[in-house]
C-alpha positions as CSV (number, residue, x, y, z in Angstrom):
1,M,-65.9,45.5,4.1
2,K,-65.1,41.8,6.2
3,A,-65.2,40.1,3.1
4,R,-62.3,42.0,1.6
5,V,-60.0,41.6,5.0
6,G,-60.9,37.6,5.1
7,A,-59.7,37.7,1.2
8,F,-56.5,39.8,2.1
9,V,-55.5,37.4,4.9
10,G,-56.2,34.4,3.0
11,L,-53.7,35.8,0.0
12,A,-51.5,36.8,2.5
13,A,-51.3,33.1,4.2
14,L,-51.2,31.6,0.5
15,A,-48.0,33.7,-0.5
16,G,-46.4,33.1,3.0
17,L,-46.8,29.0,2.2
18,F,-45.5,29.4,-1.4
19,L,-42.0,31.6,0.5
20,V,-41.5,28.4,2.8
21,L,-41.8,25.6,0.8
22,P,-38.5,24.4,-0.6
23,M,-37.1,24.6,-4.3
24,S,-37.4,21.6,-6.9
25,C,-34.5,19.9,-8.1
26,G,-34.9,22.4,-11.4
27,D,-35.2,25.3,-9.1
28,T,-32.3,27.7,-8.8
29,P,-31.4,28.5,-5.1
30,A,-30.6,32.4,-4.8
31,G,-27.1,33.2,-3.2
32,P,-23.4,31.9,-3.1
33,G,-22.5,28.6,-1.8
34,P,-22.5,24.3,-2.7
35,K,-25.2,23.8,-5.3
36,K,-27.9,21.8,-4.0
37,D,-31.0,21.0,-4.2
38,S,-33.6,18.3,-2.9
39,G,-32.5,15.3,-5.2
40,T,-35.7,14.5,-6.1
41,D,-34.8,15.1,-10.0
42,P,-32.2,12.0,-11.6
43,G,-31.7,14.2,-14.6
44,L,-29.8,17.3,-14.7
45,C,-31.0,20.0,-12.5
46,S,-31.4,23.7,-14.2
47,H,-28.5,25.0,-11.8
48,C,-26.3,22.4,-12.4
49,G,-25.8,23.1,-15.7
50,T,-24.4,20.2,-17.9
51,Q,-23.7,18.2,-14.6
52,A,-25.6,15.5,-12.9
53,C,-28.9,16.0,-10.0
54,C,-27.3,12.9,-7.6
55,N,-28.6,12.6,-4.2
56,G,-28.9,16.3,-4.0
57,S,-25.8,17.7,-5.4
58,C,-24.7,18.4,-8.6
59,T,-22.1,16.1,-10.1
60,D,-19.8,15.1,-13.1
61,T,-20.7,11.6,-13.7
62,T,-17.7,11.6,-16.5
63,S,-15.8,11.3,-13.6
64,D,-17.3,10.8,-10.1
65,T,-16.5,7.3,-8.9
66,G,-19.5,7.1,-6.7
67,N,-21.6,8.3,-9.6
68,C,-19.8,7.2,-12.7
69,G,-22.1,7.6,-15.9
70,A,-25.1,7.8,-13.8
71,C,-26.5,8.7,-10.2
72,G,-25.5,5.8,-8.2
73,N,-23.2,3.9,-10.2
74,A,-19.9,3.4,-7.9
75,C,-16.8,2.0,-9.4
76,L,-15.8,-0.6,-6.7
77,P,-12.1,-1.7,-5.7
78,G,-10.9,-3.8,-8.5
79,P,-10.2,-4.5,-11.8
80,A,-12.1,-1.2,-12.6
81,P,-12.3,1.4,-9.3
82,D,-11.6,4.5,-11.5
83,C,-13.7,6.6,-13.4
84,A,-13.0,8.2,-16.7
85,N,-15.6,8.8,-20.0
86,A,-18.5,7.9,-17.5
87,S,-16.7,4.3,-17.4
88,C,-15.4,2.1,-14.6
89,T,-12.0,1.7,-15.4
90,C,-7.9,1.5,-14.6
91,I,-6.4,4.9,-15.4
92,A,-3.1,3.3,-14.7
93,N,-3.9,0.9,-17.4
94,G,-4.2,3.1,-20.3
95,Q,-7.4,3.9,-18.9
96,Q,-8.9,0.1,-19.7
97,P,-10.4,-2.0,-16.8
98,C,-7.5,-5.3,-15.8
99,S,-9.0,-8.6,-16.3
100,S,-10.8,-10.4,-13.5
101,E,-8.3,-11.9,-11.7
102,Q,-5.9,-8.4,-11.5
103,T,-6.7,-4.9,-9.3
104,C,-5.5,-1.9,-10.5
105,C,-2.8,-0.3,-8.7
106,A,-1.0,2.7,-9.2
107,N,1.6,1.3,-11.6
108,G,-1.4,-0.8,-13.5
109,C,-2.7,-4.0,-13.3
110,K,-1.4,-6.4,-11.1
111,N,-2.5,-10.0,-9.7
112,L,-2.3,-9.9,-5.9
113,K,-1.8,-13.6,-5.5
114,T,1.5,-13.8,-7.4
115,D,3.0,-10.3,-7.8
116,S,5.9,-10.2,-5.2
117,S,5.8,-7.1,-5.6
118,N,2.0,-6.7,-5.1
119,C,1.6,-9.2,-2.8
120,G,-1.8,-9.3,-1.0
121,G,-1.8,-5.5,-1.7
122,C,-0.9,-2.8,-3.6
123,G,2.6,-2.1,-2.8
124,T,3.4,-4.9,-0.6
125,K,6.7,-6.2,-1.5
126,C,8.0,-9.8,-0.6
127,T,11.6,-9.5,0.9
128,G,14.3,-11.8,1.7
129,G,14.1,-13.7,-1.7
130,Q,10.3,-15.0,-0.4
131,S,7.8,-14.9,-3.6
132,C,4.1,-14.4,-3.5
133,N,1.8,-17.2,-2.6
134,N,-1.6,-17.0,-3.0
135,G,-1.2,-13.3,-1.8
136,V,1.1,-14.2,1.0
137,C,4.8,-13.6,0.8
138,S,6.6,-17.3,1.9
139,C,9.0,-19.3,1.2
140,G,8.2,-22.3,-0.9
141,T,6.7,-25.0,1.9
142,E,8.6,-22.8,4.9
143,G,6.2,-20.0,4.9
144,T,6.9,-16.7,5.3
145,C,10.9,-16.2,6.9
146,T,11.2,-14.4,9.9
147,G,14.1,-12.0,12.2
148,T,17.1,-12.3,10.0
149,K,16.2,-15.2,8.2
150,I,16.0,-15.0,4.2
151,C,14.9,-17.5,1.5
152,C,17.8,-19.0,-0.6
153,G,16.4,-22.4,-2.6
154,N,13.1,-22.5,-0.8
155,S,14.3,-23.1,2.6
156,C,15.0,-20.3,5.1
157,V,18.3,-19.7,6.8
158,D,19.9,-17.3,9.0
159,K,21.7,-14.7,7.0
160,N,23.8,-13.7,9.9
161,T,25.2,-17.4,11.2
162,D,24.8,-19.3,7.5
163,S,28.0,-19.8,6.2
164,N,27.1,-21.3,3.0
165,N,24.4,-18.2,3.0
166,C,26.4,-15.3,4.8
167,G,24.6,-11.8,4.4
168,F,22.9,-13.1,1.2
169,C,22.0,-16.1,-0.6
170,N,24.9,-18.2,-1.7
171,N,27.4,-16.1,-0.3
172,K,29.9,-18.8,0.9
173,C,32.6,-18.2,3.7
174,T,35.7,-20.2,3.0
175,G,39.5,-19.8,4.3
176,G,38.3,-21.0,7.8
177,N,35.9,-18.1,8.0
178,T,32.3,-18.5,9.6
179,C,29.1,-16.2,9.4
180,Q,29.2,-13.8,11.7
181,S,26.6,-10.5,11.6
182,G,26.3,-11.7,8.2
183,L,30.3,-10.9,7.3
184,C,32.5,-14.1,6.5
185,Q,35.4,-13.8,8.9
186,G,37.0,-15.3,12.0
187,G,39.9,-16.9,9.9
188,Q,43.3,-16.5,10.9
189,N,44.1,-13.9,7.7
190,N,40.7,-12.4,7.8
191,C,39.9,-11.3,11.5
192,G,37.8,-8.5,12.8
193,P,36.2,-5.9,10.1
194,G,39.5,-4.5,9.0
195,G,40.7,-8.3,7.9
196,A,43.5,-8.4,9.9
197,A,45.9,-11.5,9.8
198,C,46.7,-12.8,13.5
199,P,50.3,-13.4,14.8
200,G,51.4,-16.6,15.6
201,G,49.7,-18.2,18.2
202,Q,46.6,-16.3,18.3
203,Q,42.8,-17.0,16.9
204,C,40.2,-14.7,15.5
205,C,37.6,-14.5,18.5
206,P,36.0,-13.3,16.3
207,D,36.2,-9.7,16.3
208,F,40.1,-9.5,16.9
209,C,43.1,-11.8,17.4
210,C,43.2,-13.7,21.2
211,T,45.1,-16.5,22.2
212,N,42.5,-18.0,24.5
213,C,39.0,-17.7,22.9
214,F,36.7,-19.2,25.0
215,G,33.5,-20.7,23.4
216,G,34.8,-19.7,19.8
217,N,33.6,-15.8,20.6
218,V,35.1,-14.8,24.1
219,C,38.2,-14.0,24.3
220,Q,40.0,-14.6,27.7
221,D,43.2,-13.2,27.5
222,Q,44.1,-10.3,30.4
223,T,46.5,-8.6,28.7
224,D,45.4,-8.7,25.0
225,G,44.8,-5.3,23.9
226,G,43.5,-6.9,20.3
227,V,44.6,-6.3,16.7
């Protein structure tokens, strides 16, 4: 009788042991939810169907950038950061990798060292007439133009005050006008935003006609209502 009881207890303990053992990658988990496994089998898991078992998860190696073509094969930023048809490539380049000196951007393969629309990074544009030199927007040997300066003829000029490049490159102020806030104005026949002509004895100072203009930009007239 004692032998039978001992055998029954042994079988019960053995059955409990099987219940608590984790399923292998080839076992099918019960119930709904994400399909996970132990990750010990690098091949196909029975519950993953045609997908691969990578690090405990089912994944499609034809499009997974972290497991492209095989578990652990990650597509790195640069010429081929995307995964298509189990190969690292550049989808924006017709699913072809970029050359070694190019980077795959949203609009195709770009050289980030020379492309003024993608300078130093995808989508980084050089402005003010500057060009991309070794991944940095600059104006010839002067470096980067800052503030209200723009690059004209490989030189940084202030578009707000430069009468030869007023507002934009090669826009020259003539007829006595000077460059003020990026607009050619100040001449006797072109005063202020409306371009009014000043009466005799007055001058543009610089936004309206004035008899006494101090320093070229401050009207000293007490009764002058302006034009």
